[in-house]
C-alpha positions, 0 to 999 in steps of 0.5 A: 272530476274533482269537487274542485273543478269549475265545470263540477255541478254548482261550480259552473256559474250561475246561467240564468234565463228568463222563457215561455212555456211552451209544452207541458205534456210531458210523456214521462209525466214527471211534471216537466215542461218546454221552454223557448228561452229567451236570448238562447232560442229563436222565436222561428218555430220552423227553425227550432219546433216547439218539439225540439225544445230541452224538457226543463225540472221545476223546483217546488216549494219546501211544502212539496216533497217531490216524491213518492206522489206526495205533495203536487207538481207544479201548475203551469201552463203553456204560455206562461213566463218563467226564470229559471237557470241552466244546471249544464252552464256550457250546454244549456240542455238541462234547465231548471224553472225556478218560479214564473213571472206574472204580469199585465199581458199587451197582446194575445198569444200567435200560435204559430209564433215562438215564445207564445202558448202554441194553442190556439183557441177553439172559436180563433185559430189565430189566437192562443189560449193563455193569455186569457184576457190583455191589458190587464194584470195576470192576477186573479180577478177576484184578488183584484176585485176590480168592478168593472172586469168582474170574475165570472163566478160573481156573475154566475152566483148573482144569476144562481141567486136570482133563480134559485135563491131569492124569495123562497117560500117558508112554512107558515102555519095557518092555525084554526079552531080545534072541535072544542073551541080552542086555538091552534097557533104555533109559537115559532116566529115564521115569515112569508119568505128568505133568501140567500145572501147576496156576494155584494153581502158577502164579497168585499174583497180588497187587494192585495188581501185575498189570496185566490187560486184559480185552475184552468177550468174555472175551480176557484179557492179564496182566503180573503184576509180583507179586514174585517171581510174574511172568508173562505170560499171553494167553488166547483166551475158549476157552481156548487160552492161553500163560503165561510163569511166574515159573520161566521155564516156558512153558505152552501150551494149544489147545482145539482144532487147532493149526496151524504153517507155516514157509517156510523151516527150522525149528530147535529145541534141547532141552537135556533130554528131550521127553516127547509123549503123543498120544491118537490117530495121528502121520503124518509126511510127509517130502520132500512136494515135493522130488525125493529131496533130503529125508531122514529122518535120525536120529543118536543120540549115543554111548551112546543107543540106538533103542526102539520098543514096538508093545503090541498093533498090527504094526510095518512097515517099507515101500518101495516102490522102494528097499531096506532096509538094516541094518549092526550094527557087532556083533551081529544078534539077532532074537527071534520068538516065532511063526513066521519066515517069509521070501519072497524073489522074487529070490536070497538070498545069505547069507555067513558068515565064521565058524560057522553053527549051526542048531538045530531040534527037528523036521525040515528040509525043502529044496525046490527043483529042484536042491540042491547041497551042498559 
């Protein structure tokens, strides 16, 4: 067949169609879809079952190479209206899909009829899975931002914030008075609690500037270009998410466990304060797989203090083989509300360059094999 023959591919006319996708389970896993074409196929599924519809290829955008697994395959579900053409204009057995046709559904799908999603809902066998809703546009609710039709992720986030991210207690050092009479206080501006920002503070999308993408299982990706409310939001269906808001703040939520593994070093700089509230315990293991080369170093800059407060438990410092060394450049103050007990298996050496003053309200007892007083 010569290229100038009118039946040659590309010279046989452009026969286009509108249709509805009824099957995407391509046995070759090549991204093909079965489409019932309006005006070419009957809606009677007894005369023309979905299984007898021809497979249609999908034209991918230039951002998807469509070869060797690069890029992505088409994301079209059953019930989607599509536009395309027949590559074989005479036989109409080789449809090609060029795009989808979103709209505003006025009725739910009927699984038993053609031109509808054949998959029935779990709670209603007479209603198709898609469209999910009627009398509202197919554009994602996050992009539309209709206050009467809130997206489930916004409702979930509100409940998540109320249960986990609201009125979070914050460390507040009570201080006190040291043995020498000095007041112990913290220079850090603590407050009683903090809370994560609400969706009302960060989500202010205006149609058509929020470019929202959602998977059929509820994963969400938003690039919001609303003027002065720009943000990026990635959310897993369970509520685990990362959101970067207009102010530059980043809000992260994790609905279960969080794992972070770094093969080399981890560097972090915080120019302000860091606040952490942990409802359970905190365990830090240093030098886990080296031999004496990993230390836990804490350096406080000029004017800062280290404050450790235990409300009802104990403060324990234990070394299995090493020493405990305390070096105070100025005073060393110890204030004990109860007994002061010290057990020394070896020698106890105390060197005082100044005066020693021991004051007790009761008797003093020294016991030993030999006591020398010089």
